[in-house]
C-alpha positions in Angstrom: -6.4 1.9 -30.7 -4.5 1.9 -34.0 -7.7 1.5 -35.9 -7.9 5.3 -36.1 -4.5 6.1 -37.6 -2.4 3.1 -38.2 -4.3 0.5 -40.2 -6.2 2.9 -42.4 -3.0 4.8 -43.4 -1.3 1.6 -44.4 -3.9 1.1 -47.2 -2.8 4.2 -48.9 0.0 4.0 -51.5 -0.2 7.6 -52.8 2.1 10.1 -51.0 -0.5 12.8 -52.0 -3.2 11.0 -50.1 -0.9 10.5 -47.1 0.0 14.2 -47.0 -3.7 15.1 -47.2 -4.3 12.8 -44.2 -1.5 14.5 -42.3 -2.9 17.9 -43.2 -6.4 16.9 -41.9 -5.0 15.7 -38.6 -2.7 18.8 -38.3 -5.6 21.2 -38.9 -7.8 19.2 -36.5 -5.3 19.8 -33.7 -5.0 23.5 -34.7 -8.7 24.0 -34.7 -9.2 22.2 -31.3 -6.5 24.4 -29.8 -8.2 27.6 -31.1 -11.9 26.8 -30.5 -12.0 23.9 -28.1 -13.9 20.7 -28.8 -17.4 22.1 -28.0 -17.1 24.7 -30.9 -15.2 22.3 -33.2 -17.1 21.4 -36.4 -16.4 19.4 -39.5 -17.4 22.2 -41.9 -14.7 24.5 -40.5 -12.1 21.7 -40.5 -12.8 20.8 -44.2 -12.5 24.5 -45.2 -9.2 24.8 -43.5 -7.9 21.5 -44.8 -9.2 22.2 -48.3 -11.3 19.0 -48.7 -14.9 18.0 -49.1 -16.8 16.8 -46.1 -17.5 13.5 -48.0 -13.7 13.0 -48.2 -13.3 13.4 -44.5 -16.1 11.0 -43.6 -14.7 8.4 -46.2 -11.3 8.6 -44.5 -12.3 8.7 -40.9 -15.9 7.7 -40.6 -17.0 10.4 -38.0 -16.0 13.6 -36.3 -15.2 11.7 -33.1 -12.7 9.4 -34.9 -10.9 12.3 -36.7 -10.4 14.0 -33.4 -9.2 10.8 -31.7 -6.8 10.2 -34.6 -5.4 13.7 -34.4 -4.7 13.3 -30.7 -3.1 9.9 -31.2 -1.0 11.1 -34.1 0.4 14.0 -32.1 1.5 11.6 -29.4 3.1 9.3 -31.9 5.0 12.2 -33.6 6.2 13.4 -30.2 7.5 10.0 -29.2 9.3 9.6 -32.5 11.1 12.8 -32.3 12.0 12.6 -28.6 15.1 10.9 -27.3 14.7 9.0 -24.1 17.8 8.2 -22.0 16.2 5.7 -19.7 14.4 2.4 -20.2 10.7 3.2 -20.2 10.1 0.0 -18.1 11.9 1.6 -15.2 10.8 4.2 -12.7 13.6 6.6 -13.9 12.3 6.1 -17.4 8.7 7.0 -16.3 9.9 10.1 -14.5 11.9 11.2 -17.5 8.9 10.6 -19.8 6.6 12.6 -17.4 9.1 15.5 -17.4 9.4 15.6 -21.1 5.7 15.1 -21.9 4.6 17.7 -19.5 7.3 20.1 -20.7 5.9 19.7 -24.2 2.4 20.2 -22.8 3.5 23.6 -21.4 5.0 24.5 -24.8 1.6 23.9 -26.5 -0.5 25.4 -23.8 -3.7 26.1 -25.8 -3.7 22.6 -27.3 -3.1 21.0 -23.9 -5.9 23.1 -22.3 -8.3 21.8 -25.1 -7.3 18.1 -24.7 -7.6 18.3 -20.9 -11.0 19.8 -21.3 -12.0 17.1 -23.7 -10.8 14.3 -21.5 -12.4 15.7 -18.3 -15.8 16.7 -19.8 -18.8 14.6 -19.1 -20.1 15.6 -22.5 -17.2 14.2 -24.5 -18.0 11.4 -26.8 -16.8 8.2 -25.2 -15.0 7.2 -28.4 -12.6 10.1 -28.0 -12.1 9.7 -24.2 -11.4 6.0 -24.5 -8.9 6.6 -27.3 -7.0 9.2 -25.3 -6.9 6.9 -22.2 -5.9 3.8 -24.1 -3.1 5.6 -25.9 -1.8 7.1 -22.7 -2.0 3.8 -20.9 0.0 2.2 -23.7 2.9 4.5 -22.7 2.8 3.3 -19.1 2.4 -0.4 -20.0 6.1 -1.4 -20.1 6.6 0.0 -16.5 3.4 -1.4 -15.1 4.0 -4.8 -16.7 7.5 -4.9 -15.2 6.1 -4.2 -11.8 3.6 -7.0 -12.2 6.3 -9.4 -13.4 8.3 -8.7 -10.3 5.3 -9.2 -8.1 5.6 -5.6 -7.0 1.9 -4.6 -7.0 0.4 -4.0 -3.6 -2.3 -6.4 -2.4 -5.6 -5.6 -4.1 -4.0 -3.6 -6.9 -4.1 -4.9 -10.4 -1.9 -3.8 -13.3 -4.9 -2.4 -15.2 -6.0 -0.4 -12.2 -2.6 1.1 -11.6 -2.3 2.0 -15.3 -5.8 3.6 -15.1 -4.9 5.6 -12.0 -1.6 6.9 -13.5 -3.5 8.4 -16.4 -6.4 9.8 -14.3 -4.1 11.5 -11.8 -1.8 12.9 -14.6 -4.8 14.5 -16.2 -6.1 15.8 -12.9 -2.8 17.5 -12.1 -2.6 18.9 -15.7 -6.1 20.3 -15.2 -5.0 22.1 -12.1 -2.2 23.7 -14.1 -4.5 24.7 -16.9 -6.8 26.4 -14.3 -3.8 28.3 -12.9 -3.9 26.5 -9.6 -0.3 25.3 -10.2 2.3 27.8 -11.3 4.4 27.1 -14.4 7.6 26.8 -12.4 5.9 24.3 -10.1 4.1 22.2 -12.7 6.8 19.7 -13.6 7.6 18.9 -10.0 3.9 18.6 -9.1 3.3 16.2 -12.0 6.1 14.0 -10.9 5.1 14.2 -7.3 1.6 13.0 -8.2 3.1 10.2 -10.2 5.3 9.1 -7.4 2.5 9.3 -4.8 0.3 7.1 -6.9 3.1 4.5 -7.5 4.2 4.5 -3.8 0.6 3.8 -2.8 0.1 1.0 -5.3 3.3 -1.0 -5.0 5.6 -2.9 -2.7 9.2 -4.0 -2.6 12.0 -2.5 -4.7 9.9 -0.1 -6.8 8.1 1.1 -3.7 11.4 2.0 -2.1 12.5 3.7 -5.3 9.3 5.8 -5.5 9.6 6.9 -1.8 13.2 7.9 -2.2 12.5 9.9 -5.4 9.6 11.5 -3.6 11.8 12.6 -0.7 14.5 13.8 -3.2 11.9 15.9 -5.1 10.3 17.4 -2.0 13.6 18.3 -0.4 15.0 19.6 -3.7 18.1 17.3 -3.5 20.8 17.3 -6.1 19.7 13.9 -7.4 16.3 15.4 -8.4 17.9 18.5 -10.0 20.2 16.2 -11.9 17.3 14.1 -13.2 15.6 17.2 -14.5 18.7 18.3 -16.2 19.3 14.8 -17.8 15.7 15.0 -19.1 16.7 18.3 -20.7 13.8 20.2 -19.2 16.0 22.2 -16.8 19.4 23.5 -17.8 19.7 25.8 -14.7 22.6 25.0 -12.5 21.5 23.4 -9.2 22.8 26.3 -7.1 20.9 28.9 -9.2 17.5 27.3 -9.0 14.9 29.6 -7.3 13.3 27.9 -4.3 9.6 29.0 -4.5 7.3 29.2 -1.5 5.5 26.1 -2.7 8.7 24.2 -2.9 9.7 25.4 0.6 6.3 24.2 1.8 6.9 20.8 0.2 10.2 20.5 1.9 8.8 21.4 5.3 6.0 18.9 4.8 8.6 16.2 3.9 10.6 16.9 7.1 7.4 16.7 9.2 6.3 13.5 7.6 9.8 12.0 8.2 9.6 13.1 11.9 6.1 11.7 12.2 7.2 8.3 10.8 10.2 8.3 13.2 7.9 9.0 16.2 5.5 6.3 15.2 8.2 3.7 14.8 8.5 1.0 17.5 11.0 2.0 20.2 13.8 -0.5 20.8 14.4 -1.5 24.4 17.8 -0.9 25.8 19.6 -4.2 26.6 21.2 -4.6 29.9 
């Protein structure tokens, strides 16, 4: 994973060379956002970065590796500049991370659209797709490993499988947003809902109960969910001023029906004497 950006950069002693490398990665991201991966080409990148193509290939080896490096570097820079309040090995920490990451994805809409297209395309070089997935799974690893350590994985679910599913479902939800199937004001909640559904279906014990409680809080728009959004600094709107959209109302109605269905399906206790 770090072969793309970490180990190579450590070989360089010159700040000039390091700055050139950062410029290449920055222009790579800009070009991807503007043209998409399909129209991305090394010639245009080198012209924008002010370097020769030979220099690019000496530094990165291939077009695929420079794209993978640019994506990874962006994630590293985001994590370095972002303050996380909660331990990332906890469910609260994963929810906070999801809120902050997807909020950033909304801010850089064109770039996010391009990356989602790259990840979901059957034509994408596997070097790039694997690099994106591996790096995203690294972010989930403390949480997934803690679940495994506590024997909290559901029967038949492995840590690697859960980590894989968390990334796949996150990209699927983000793709729906990119396509306009999820409105901006619904996106963060939908992303967290997808995360919680995946975790609830894949775990048992304490973390499973936590996931189900958070899922109910989110769907019913409880103060605890609003408070978490505010603590994650993605929503500074007072709780009593939040607009309840039709989709949020539908989620709340669905949650009430689900709760009623569970109650009806529960075994009835016989009255004693």
